[in-house]
C-alpha positions in Angstrom: 0.0 0.0 0.0 1.3 3.4 -0.9 1.4 6.5 1.2 -1.3 8.0 -0.8 -3.8 5.6 0.5 -3.2 7.0 4.0 -4.4 10.5 3.1 -7.7 11.8 4.5 -10.7 12.2 2.1 -11.2 15.8 0.7 -14.1 17.9 1.9 -15.7 20.6 -0.3 -16.0 24.0 1.5 -18.4 26.7 -0.1 -16.8 30.1 -0.9 -17.1 33.0 1.5 -18.8 36.2 0.2 -16.6 39.4 0.4 -18.2 42.1 2.5 -17.9 45.8 1.5 -17.0 48.1 4.3 -19.5 50.8 5.1 -16.6 53.3 4.8 -16.6 53.0 1.0 -20.3 53.6 0.4 -20.1 57.4 0.6 -17.1 57.8 -1.9 -18.8 55.4 -4.3 -22.0 57.4 -4.2 -20.1 60.7 -4.7 -18.2 59.3 -7.6 -21.4 58.1 -9.3 -23.0 61.5 -8.8 -20.0 63.3 -10.2 -20.0 61.0 -13.2 -23.7 61.7 -13.8 -23.2 65.4 -13.5 -20.2 65.2 -15.9 -22.2 63.1 -18.3 -25.1 65.5 -18.1 -22.8 68.4 -18.8 -21.2 66.7 -21.7 -24.6 65.8 -23.2 -25.9 69.4 -22.6 -22.9 71.2 -24.1 -22.9 72.3 -27.7 -20.0 72.0 -30.1 -16.6 73.7 -29.8 -15.7 75.7 -32.9 -12.6 77.3 -34.3 -12.7 80.6 -36.1 -9.7 82.1 -38.0 -9.1 85.8 -37.9 -6.3 88.0 -39.2 -6.0 89.6 -35.7 -7.6 89.2 -32.4 -9.3 92.6 -32.6 -10.0 92.9 -28.8 -11.1 89.2 -28.4 -10.3 87.8 -25.0 -10.7 84.2 -23.7 -13.4 83.9 -21.1 -14.8 87.5 -21.8 -15.8 87.7 -25.4 -19.2 86.3 -26.3 -20.6 84.9 -29.5 -23.9 86.5 -30.3 -26.7 85.8 -32.8 -29.4 88.5 -33.1 -27.9 90.0 -29.9 -28.5 86.8 -28.0 -25.5 85.1 -26.4 -25.0 81.7 -27.8 -21.4 81.0 -26.9 -18.2 82.1 -25.2 -14.6 82.3 -26.4 -12.5 79.8 -24.5 -9.1 80.2 -26.1 -7.2 82.6 -28.4 -3.9 81.5 -29.9 -1.8 81.8 -33.1 -2.4 79.3 -35.9 0.2 76.8 -36.8 1.6 78.9 -39.7 1.4 82.1 -37.5 -0.5 83.9 -40.3 -3.8 84.0 -38.4 -5.3 83.9 -35.0 -7.3 80.8 -33.9 -10.3 81.6 -31.7 -11.9 78.7 -30.0 -15.5 79.2 -28.8 -17.9 76.9 -26.9 -21.4 77.1 -28.5 -24.6 76.4 -26.6 -26.4 73.2 -27.6 -29.5 75.2 -28.6 -27.4 77.1 -31.2 -25.6 74.0 -32.6 -27.8 74.0 -35.7 -26.3 77.4 -36.7 -22.8 75.9 -37.1 -23.1 75.0 -40.8 -20.5 75.3 -43.6 -21.9 78.7 -44.9 -22.3 80.4 -41.5 -20.5 83.7 -41.2 -18.5 85.1 -38.3 -17.2 88.6 -37.7 -16.0 90.9 -34.9 -18.4 93.6 -33.8 -16.7 96.8 -32.6 -17.6 100.5 -32.5 -17.8 101.8 -36.0 -18.5 105.5 -36.9 -18.6 106.7 -40.5 -20.6 109.2 -42.6 -22.9 106.5 -43.6 -23.3 104.5 -40.5 -22.9 104.5 -36.7 -22.9 101.0 -35.2 -21.5 98.9 -32.4 -21.7 101.7 -29.8 -22.9 99.2 -27.2 -19.6 97.5 -27.3 -17.9 100.6 -25.7 -19.1 99.2 -22.3 -19.6 95.5 -22.9 -16.5 95.0 -25.2 -16.3 93.5 -28.6 -18.2 90.3 -29.5 -18.3 87.9 -32.4 -21.4 88.2 -34.5 -22.9 85.2 -36.3 -24.7 85.2 -39.7 -26.9 82.1 -40.2 -26.2 79.9 -43.2 -28.6 77.9 -45.4 -26.6 74.7 -45.6 -27.5 71.5 -43.8 -23.9 70.3 -43.5 -22.4 70.8 -40.1 -18.9 72.4 -39.7 -16.7 73.3 -36.8 -13.9 75.3 -38.4 -14.5 78.7 -40.1 -12.7 81.7 -41.5 -14.0 85.0 -40.0 -14.9 88.0 -42.1 -12.7 91.1 -41.9 -15.7 93.3 -42.5 -18.9 93.0 -40.5 -21.7 91.5 -42.5 -24.4 94.0 -43.3 -28.0 92.9 -43.0 -27.2 89.8 -40.9 -30.5 88.3 -39.6 -32.6 90.5 -41.9 -34.9 89.2 -44.5 -34.1 90.2 -48.1 -31.7 89.4 -51.0 -28.3 90.4 -52.1 -27.3 91.7 -55.5 -24.0 92.6 -57.3 -23.4 95.9 -59.0 -20.5 96.5 -61.4 -18.9 99.9 -62.1 -15.8 101.6 -63.3 -15.2 103.1 -59.8 -16.8 103.0 -56.4 -18.0 106.6 -56.5 -17.2 107.1 -52.8 -19.4 104.2 -51.6 -18.6 102.4 -48.4 -20.1 99.7 -46.3 -23.4 100.7 -44.9 -24.1 103.4 -47.6 -27.9 103.5 -48.1 -29.8 102.3 -51.1 -32.9 104.3 -52.1 -36.0 103.4 -54.0 -38.2 106.5 -54.7 -36.0 108.3 -52.0 -37.0 105.7 -49.4 -34.1 103.8 -47.8 -34.7 100.1 -48.6 -31.2 98.6 -48.2 -27.5 99.2 -47.9 -24.1 98.5 -49.3 -22.5 95.3 -48.0 -19.1 95.4 -49.6 -17.2 97.3 -52.3 -14.1 95.6 -53.7 -12.2 95.0 -57.0 -13.3 92.2 -59.2 -11.2 89.1 -59.7 -9.6 90.5 -62.9 -9.1 94.0 -61.4 -11.0 95.7 -64.3 -14.1 96.8 -62.4 -15.5 97.5 -58.9 -18.0 95.0 -57.6 -20.5 96.5 -55.1 -22.7 94.1 -53.2 -25.9 95.5 -51.9 -28.6 94.0 -49.6 -32.2 95.0 -50.3 -34.6 94.3 -47.4 -38.0 92.6 -47.8 -40.5 93.4 -49.2 -38.6 95.9 -51.4 -36.4 93.2 -53.0 -39.4 92.2 -55.1 -39.1 95.5 -57.0 -35.7 94.4 -58.4 -36.3 93.1 -62.0 -33.8 91.9 -64.6 -34.0 95.4 -66.3 -33.7 97.5 -63.1 -31.2 100.3 -63.3 -28.9 101.3 -60.4 -27.1 104.6 -60.2 -24.9 106.6 -57.8 -27.2 109.0 -55.9 -24.5 110.5 -53.6 -23.2 114.1 -53.6 -24.3 116.9 -55.8 -24.6 116.0 -59.5 -23.6 119.2 -61.4 -23.3 119.0 -65.2 -23.0 121.5 -68.0 -24.1 120.3 -71.4 -25.7 121.3 -74.6 -29.0 121.5 -72.8 -27.7 124.0 -70.2 -26.7 123.6 -66.6 -28.3 120.6 -64.8 -28.1 120.3 -61.0 -29.5 117.1 -59.3 -29.6 116.3 -55.6 -31.1 113.6 -53.4 -31.5 113.4 -49.7 -29.1 115.2 -47.3 -27.8 111.9 -45.9 -26.9 110.6 -49.4 -25.4 113.9 -50.4 -23.0 113.7 -47.4 -22.4 110.0 -47.0 -23.1 108.8 -50.6 -25.7 106.2 -51.6 -27.3 104.4 -54.4 -30.7 104.5 -56.0 -32.6 102.2 -58.3 -35.7 102.2 -60.5 -37.1 100.2 -63.4 -38.1 101.8 -66.8 -41.9 101.8 -67.4 -41.4 99.8 -70.6 -39.4 97.0 -68.9 -40.8 93.5 -68.3 -41.9 93.2 -64.7 -43.3 89.7 -64.9 -40.7 88.1 -62.6 -38.3 89.6 -60.0 -34.6 89.2 -60.4 -32.9 86.2 -58.7 -30.6 86.7 -55.7 -27.0 87.6 -56.5 -28.0 88.9 -60.0 -25.4 91.3 -61.6 -26.4 94.8 -62.7 -24.5 97.8 -64.1 -24.0 100.7 -61.8 -24.4 104.0 -63.7 -22.9 107.3 -62.8 -26.2 109.2 -62.7 -29.9 108.8 -63.2 -30.2 110.3 -66.7 -27.6 107.8 -68.0 -29.2 104.9 -66.2 -32.7 105.6 -67.3 -31.9 106.5 -70.9 -34.0 104.3 -73.2 -32.5 102.7 -76.3 -34.5 104.1 -79.2 -36.2 101.6 -81.5 -35.2 101.9 -85.2 -32.3 104.3 -84.6 -30.4 105.1 -87.8 -26.8 106.0 -87.9 -25.3 108.7 -90.2 -21.9 110.4 -90.5 -21.4 114.2 -91.0 -18.1 115.8 -91.9 -17.8 119.4 -90.8 -15.4 122.0 -92.0 -14.8 123.7 -88.6 -13.6 123.0 -85.1 -15.5 120.4 -83.0 -14.6 122.0 -79.8 -17.5 121.9 -77.4 -19.2 118.9 -79.2 -19.2 115.6 -77.3 -20.8 112.2 -77.5 -24.3 112.5 -76.1 -24.9 116.0 -77.4 -28.4 116.4 -78.9 -29.3 116.4 -82.5 -32.4 118.5 -83.4 -34.7 118.7 -86.4 -36.2 122.1 -86.8 -35.5 122.8 -83.1 -37.0 119.5 -81.8 -35.1 116.6 -80.3 -34.4 114.1 -83.1 -31.3 112.1 -82.0 -27.9 112.3 -80.4 -24.2 112.4 -81.2 -22.7 109.0 -80.8 -19.1 109.6 -81.7 -16.7 112.6 -82.3 -13.4 112.0 -84.1 -11.4 112.5 -87.3 -11.2 110.9 -90.7 -8.4 111.0 -93.4 -9.6 112.0 -96.8 -7.2 110.4 -99.3 -8.6 112.2 -102.3 -8.1 115.6 -100.7 -5.0 114.6 -98.7 -6.4 116.2 -95.5 -7.8 115.2 -92.1 -11.4 116.3 -91.5 -13.6 116.4 -88.4 -16.0 113.4 -88.3 -19.2 113.2 -86.3 -21.4 110.2 -86.1 -25.0 110.8 -85.2 -28.1 108.6 -84.5 -31.5 109.8 -85.7 -34.6 108.5 -83.9 -37.5 108.5 -86.5 -39.9 107.2 -83.9 -39.4 110.2 -81.8 -40.1 112.5 -84.7 -43.3 110.5 -85.6 -44.6 111.2 -82.1 -44.5 115.0 -82.9 -47.0 114.6 -85.7 -50.8 114.5 -85.4 -52.5 111.2 -84.8 -53.6 110.9 -88.4 -50.2 111.7 -89.8 -48.6 109.3 -87.4 -50.8 106.5 -88.7 -50.0 107.3 -92.3 -46.3 107.6 -91.9 -46.1 104.8 -89.3 -47.5 102.3 -91.9 -44.8 103.2 -94.4 -42.0 100.7 -94.8 -38.4 101.4 -94.0 -37.6 102.1 -97.6 -40.4 104.6 -97.9 -39.0 106.5 -94.8 -35.5 106.5 -96.4 -37.0 107.9 -99.6 -38.6 110.7 -97.6 -35.3 111.6 -95.9 -33.6 111.4 -99.4 -36.2 113.9 -100.7 -35.6 116.3 -97.8 -31.8 116.2 -98.2 -31.5 116.3 -102.0 -34.6 118.4 -102.9 -35.4 120.6 -99.9 -31.9 121.3 -98.8 -31.9 119.6 -95.4 -28.4 120.0 -93.9 -26.5 119.5 -90.7 -25.0 122.5 -88.9 -23.1 123.0 -85.7 -24.7 125.5 -83.4 -23.8 126.9 -80.0 -25.9 125.7 -77.1 -24.4 128.0 -74.5 -22.0 131.0 -74.9 -20.9 130.4 -71.3 -20.0 126.7 -71.4 -19.1 126.6 -75.1 -21.2 123.5 -75.7 -22.3 122.7 -79.2 -25.0 120.5 -80.8 -26.0 119.4 -84.3 -29.0 121.0 -85.8 -30.8 119.6 -88.9 -32.5 122.5 -90.8 -33.5 123.6 -94.3 -31.1 125.6 -96.4 -32.8 126.1 -99.8 -29.8 128.0 -101.2 -27.3 125.2 -100.3 -25.7 123.4 -103.3 -27.4 120.2 -104.4 -25.9 117.0 -103.1 -26.4 113.4 -104.0 -26.1 110.9 -101.2 -24.9 107.3 -101.5 -27.7 105.7 -99.5 -26.4 102.2 -100.1 -23.5 102.7 -97.6 -23.9 101.1 -94.1 -23.5 104.6 -92.6 -24.6 107.2 -95.1 -23.0 110.7 -95.1 -25.3 113.7 -94.6 -24.2 117.0 -96.1 -23.3 119.9 -93.7 -23.2 123.7 -93.9 -20.9 126.1 -92.1 -21.8 127.2 -88.7 -22.6 130.9 -88.1 -20.3 130.9 -85.1 -17.1 131.1 -87.1 -18.6 133.9 -89.2 -19.5 135.8 -86.0 -16.0 135.2 -84.7 -14.5 136.5 -88.0 -16.6 139.6 -87.8 -15.6 140.3 -84.2 -12.0 139.8 -85.2 -12.4 142.2 -88.1 -13.9 144.8 -85.8 -11.1 144.4 -83.2 -8.5 144.7 -86.0 -10.1 148.0 -87.2 -10.2 149.3 -83.6 -6.6 148.3 -83.2 -5.7 150.3 -86.4 -7.3 153.6 -85.2 -4.9 156.4 -84.2 -6.0 156.4 -80.6 -3.0 158.4 -79.4 -3.7 161.3 -81.9 -7.4 161.2 -81.1 -6.5 161.4 -77.4 -4.2 164.4 -78.0 -6.9 166.2 -80.0 -9.5 165.4 -77.3 -7.3 166.8 -74.6 -6.9 170.1 -76.7 -10.6 170.4 -77.2 -11.2 169.9 -73.5 -8.6 172.6 -72.7 -10.3 175.1 -75.0 -13.7 174.3 -73.5 -12.3 174.8 -70.0 -10.9 178.2 -71.0 -14.2 179.2 -72.5 -16.1 178.3 -69.4 -13.7 180.3 -67.3 -14.3 183.4 -69.5 -18.0 183.0 -69.2 -17.7 182.7 -65.4 -15.6 185.9 -65.3 -18.0 187.9 -67.6 -21.2 186.9 -65.7 -20.3 186.1 -62.1 -18.1 189.1 -61.1 -19.8 192.1 -59.3 -18.6 194.7 -61.9 -19.0 192.5 -64.9 -20.7 194.2 -67.9 -23.2 191.5 -68.1 -24.2 192.1 -64.5 -24.8 195.8 -65.2 -26.8 195.2 -68.3 -28.9 192.7 -66.4 -29.6 195.3 -63.7 -30.6 197.9 -66.3 -32.9 195.4 -68.0 -34.6 194.6 -64.7 -35.1 198.3 -64.0 -36.8 198.8 -67.4 -39.0 195.9 -66.7 -40.0 197.4 -63.3 -40.8 200.8 -65.0 -42.9 199.1 -67.6 -44.8 197.3 -64.8 -45.6 200.5 -63.0 -46.8 202.1 -66.3 -49.1 199.2 -66.9 -50.4 199.4 -63.3 -51.2 203.2 -63.8 -53.0 202.5 -67.1 -55.1 199.8 -65.4 -56.1 202.2 -62.6 -57.1 204.9 -65.2 -59.2 202.5 -67.2 -60.9 201.3 -64.1 -62.0 204.9 -63.2 -62.7 206.1 -66.8 -63.6 203.1 -68.9 -65.2 205.4 -71.6 -61.7 206.6 -72.4 -61.3 203.5 -74.5 -63.9 205.0 -76.9 -63.5 208.8 -76.6 -59.9 209.1 -75.7 -58.4 211.3 -73.1 -59.3 214.6 -75.0 -63.0 213.8 -74.7 -62.5 213.0 -71.0 -61.1 216.5 -70.4 -64.0 218.3 -72.2 
């Protein structure tokens, strides 16, 4: 038998349960409460976002708020340089209720006090400090990293639409400049910057609802700021708008009555920004016909846009002023291109005549103009619109004595004959008069005049000596004459008394009176 057989049999003992000491109950409950609070805080917090700015612009961690429509939706938690040190990274904690605003097209900018001629904003930040403004986007895609705007967004939170205007220059416009419609402020300028190619200025404007529905594809925008002063062939023209726009600048828009207003323009549509209202609202004339005129005098004072008249009534405008080289004559001549508006002239006729001529074909109208030019002596002539400004215009008038001219009407731009302007003739006559005046012997005439004045002065002195002195002969003769007049008056008085006493003496005489 081996030693293993002597071992006692095994007995199974049930395991003992570990007991937790009452000392650990309180820490465990505290840890569970803290974890619940932490979990609740994590679940209640919104996202943390990062915004890149070129500078911190008064942003401070723990002090600068993020606001949407003046409601605090977040707080800046950190401000530090970006990895490439070219920008500032601003980290902000956003409330969970505003997490839906953090989409890829959301906008962020720093709001600070801003004072300009066109706008005063952000004054409340003088006491509360700068804050980060938020512009809501329209995207559904969430995003946590953004690039901040250097210029505050105008119209953030407002309902309306944005449009783009293109111009040669900004015209003094700046962010916040008002936009007017019938002199009512309906929007403002958002930004003004160079286009991508650097050739034009792109001005973005925001039009508030419900006025944005008045923007149509054919709407015209123009610069309404300052004082519009122009001197043209029509005289002096001064146009002003509101005092605010005159000082700070602004834009105005309107739509021509003939434009199609069936549908409003889409957001971000591009328009041309004109320099003034008259240029913007100028309507293209239907059926305009171009002609060229070669004048034989200076074109100084004549410019594109100058009126063309027919018998004193508006009939077109000058479209180009330049020169042309005449190979046959070997000379350079002034060249003026004009556009005649036959429809405008038709409106000047009576209703019956408008119907008769309006029904004529284009060829019939050309034949009428050919008859007026070749048979009636219709000619173009430069005339002065203002002696002060020196502006000129082109007048179409009848000159029956003008030489007959045949016109080549088959050319794309027919040439109309011209006659000399009366202005050079007037200038020549004035020059002739001045030349004759210059040839007069003014020195000799002056010397003779001085001699005549001396002789007249001596004669006056002699008269004064002969009449004014106390012993002057003229004075003595005058006293004698007065004495004779007095004696005659006494004799007449005596005669009158005698006739009053003896009126019969007129018939009988004095001898009969004595008898």
